[in-house]
Backbone as CSV, one residue per row, in Angstrom:
resi,resn,N_x,N_y,N_z,CA_x,CA_y,CA_z,C_x,C_y,C_z
1,MET,-62.680,47.938,102.550,-63.616,46.937,102.079,-62.847,45.647,101.832
2,THR,-63.346,44.550,102.346,-62.674,43.267,102.158,-62.955,42.712,100.770
3,CYS,-62.158,41.740,100.376,-62.351,41.105,99.064,-63.753,40.515,98.942
4,LYS,-64.232,39.886,100.024,-65.562,39.290,99.991,-66.630,40.358,99.809
5,LYS,-66.454,41.518,100.465,-67.428,42.593,100.324,-67.410,43.162,98.913
6,VAL,-66.212,43.295,98.321,-66.115,43.776,96.935,-66.851,42.816,96.020
7,ALA,-66.606,41.523,96.189,-67.256,40.519,95.337,-68.770,40.540,95.520
8,LYS,-69.228,40.644,96.770,-70.666,40.683,97.023,-71.293,41.937,96.436
9,THR,-70.601,43.069,96.539,-71.118,44.316,95.983,-71.275,44.205,94.474
10,VAL,-70.261,43.652,93.823,-70.319,43.488,92.369,-71.439,42.534,91.993
11,GLU,-71.532,41.412,92.704,-72.576,40.429,92.412,-73.962,41.015,92.629
12,LYS,-74.140,41.731,93.728,-75.438,42.332,94.032,-75.812,43.354,92.963
13,LYS,-74.867,44.202,92.604,-75.119,45.216,91.578,-75.475,44.544,90.254
14,HIS,-74.769,43.479,89.923,-75.030,42.757,88.681,-76.449,42.191,88.670
15,HIS,-76.855,41.579,89.753,-78.201,40.999,89.812,-79.278,42.075,89.774
16,LEU,-79.032,43.203,90.406,-80.022,44.281,90.405,-80.184,44.883,89.015
17,CYS,-79.106,45.037,88.309,-79.148,45.710,87.008,-79.245,44.728,85.842
18,HIS,-78.945,43.459,86.092,-78.922,42.444,85.038,-78.006,42.856,83.895
19,GLN,-76.942,43.544,84.245,-75.969,43.982,83.262,-74.581,43.651,83.775
20,LYS,-73.684,43.427,82.850,-72.289,43.268,83.205,-71.724,44.665,83.463
21,PRO,-70.875,44.813,84.493,-70.268,46.131,84.724,-69.464,46.569,83.504
22,SER,-69.341,47.859,83.315,-68.551,48.376,82.200,-67.097,47.951,82.364
23,GLN,-66.339,48.002,81.289,-64.925,47.628,81.356,-64.188,48.526,82.348
24,THR,-64.527,49.801,82.378,-63.893,50.727,83.305,-64.198,50.337,84.750
25,ALA,-65.448,50.025,85.035,-65.825,49.608,86.385,-65.097,48.324,86.765
26,GLU,-64.987,47.399,85.829,-64.253,46.162,86.097,-62.795,46.445,86.406
27,ASP,-62.193,47.380,85.663,-60.790,47.745,85.904,-60.600,48.279,87.321
28,TYR,-61.489,49.158,87.741,-61.415,49.719,89.093,-61.576,48.608,90.126
29,LEU,-62.584,47.775,89.954,-62.853,46.720,90.924,-61.717,45.706,90.995
30,GLU,-61.143,45.379,89.847,-60.009,44.459,89.844,-58.822,45.064,90.583
31,ARG,-58.567,46.346,90.362,-57.442,46.994,91.031,-57.687,47.096,92.531
32,ILE,-58.915,47.392,92.918,-59.260,47.438,94.342,-59.010,46.067,94.965
33,HIS,-59.452,45.039,94.292,-59.243,43.671,94.781,-57.747,43.381,94.930
34,GLU,-56.953,43.735,93.926,-55.507,43.495,93.974,-54.860,44.234,95.145
35,LEU,-55.246,45.481,95.351,-54.679,46.257,96.453,-55.041,45.642,97.802
36,ILE,-56.278,45.196,97.934,-56.700,44.564,99.188,-55.902,43.285,99.419
37,GLU,-55.681,42.518,98.367,-54.884,41.299,98.491,-53.449,41.624,98.894
38,GLU,-52.874,42.682,98.307,-51.482,43.065,98.575,-51.299,43.706,99.949
39,LYS,-52.163,44.682,100.268,-51.964,45.511,101.448,-52.951,45.262,102.576
40,GLY,-54.096,44.687,102.235,-55.154,44.512,103.219,-56.151,45.655,103.205
41,TYR,-55.934,46.624,102.349,-56.828,47.781,102.214,-56.606,48.410,100.840
42,ALA,-57.535,49.266,100.436,-57.421,49.984,99.166,-57.859,51.426,99.394
43,ARG,-56.890,52.326,99.431,-57.201,53.746,99.612,-57.420,54.401,98.253
44,VAL,-58.229,55.427,98.245,-58.511,56.167,97.009,-57.217,56.630,96.368
45,VAL,-56.306,57.148,97.158,-55.044,57.655,96.618,-54.243,56.543,95.937
46,ASP,-54.260,55.337,96.493,-53.536,54.210,95.895,-54.195,53.742,94.605
47,ILE,-55.513,53.691,94.619,-56.249,53.283,93.414,-55.994,54.282,92.292
48,ALA,-56.117,55.566,92.600,-55.915,56.616,91.607,-54.504,56.572,91.035
49,SER,-53.527,56.426,91.900,-52.134,56.385,91.464,-51.871,55.201,90.543
50,SER,-52.375,54.036,90.916,-52.108,52.832,90.130,-52.846,52.816,88.793
51,LEU,-53.978,53.525,88.719,-54.736,53.574,87.461,-54.469,54.851,86.663
52,ALA,-53.622,55.727,87.210,-53.277,57.001,86.568,-54.522,57.853,86.298
53,VAL,-55.370,57.955,87.331,-56.565,58.800,87.251,-56.598,59.704,88.480
54,ARG,-57.514,60.666,88.467,-57.658,61.569,89.612,-58.420,60.873,90.740
55,GLN,-58.141,61.303,91.949,-58.833,60.737,93.102,-60.342,60.944,92.992
56,ALA,-60.760,62.074,92.445,-62.192,62.339,92.269,-62.833,61.313,91.334
57,SER,-62.094,60.854,90.336,-62.612,59.844,89.431,-62.828,58.520,90.140
58,VAL,-61.911,58.178,91.028,-62.052,56.953,91.819,-63.272,57.049,92.715
59,THR,-63.412,58.158,93.402,-64.554,58.362,94.302,-65.869,58.246,93.541
60,SER,-65.919,58.842,92.378,-67.123,58.801,91.548,-67.449,57.368,91.111
61,MET,-66.452,56.656,90.648,-66.665,55.286,90.159,-67.068,54.362,91.308
62,VAL,-66.425,54.497,92.454,-66.758,53.641,93.592,-68.193,53.896,94.046
63,SER,-68.629,55.149,94.027,-70.009,55.442,94.433,-71.007,54.847,93.436
64,LYS,-70.642,54.757,92.168,-71.520,54.166,91.166,-71.623,52.656,91.304
65,THR,-70.543,52.012,91.761,-70.532,50.563,91.864,-71.077,50.058,93.175
66,GLY,-71.221,50.941,94.157,-71.659,50.500,95.476,-73.085,50.741,95.674
């Protein structure tokens, strides 16, 4: 997912729910953005490793934000 797609997904979700994402969701999205900026991609394994969480937790959170 590109940085623009991440931003659009967050913006779209925000407008649909009229709520600010939770702090945890923001942490995941910020880390995904950072990884994309650094590497050009963000794999579940990289996100999980950098946030010290399980890969299943990343998958769950990403499905909630998308």
